[in-house]
Phi, psi and omega in degrees: 000132181272169184299317181301319179294317180299315180296321176299316180298319178296315178300316181298315180295319180297318182296338177277334183269329185272129179304146184307316182295328177286321176299320180299316178297314180303313183295318180297314181295321176300315177299319180297320178296311180301319181286346181285346183094001182300329183293344177287346185243005181271158176291134181247156177311131178094345177294146176268128180272155173290161178304146179212161172224122185225154175284142175270189182296345178256014181065019175270137180286129179246127182260130182298325180298319178297317180295316182292339179293343179260354180137196183294153181237137172250121180257128178239135178250124178247120181296323180064207181260140184264000000 
């Protein structure tokens, strides 16, 4: 299964669990954000990021320069629990 299919499956499952009135608000707010022009300022696939140092899942600081010394880096952001 490819990523697009997995994401579609997640969206389909979510739409069955989330009440219709909440989905309506979510979709409306998403449209408002897109129409605001914010997408012109987001990082896009292939963009080069500035150097960074961030904590990993073990609270250890990871430096982007160290990671890049071994090859390409894929960065994933997980919102987790707030």
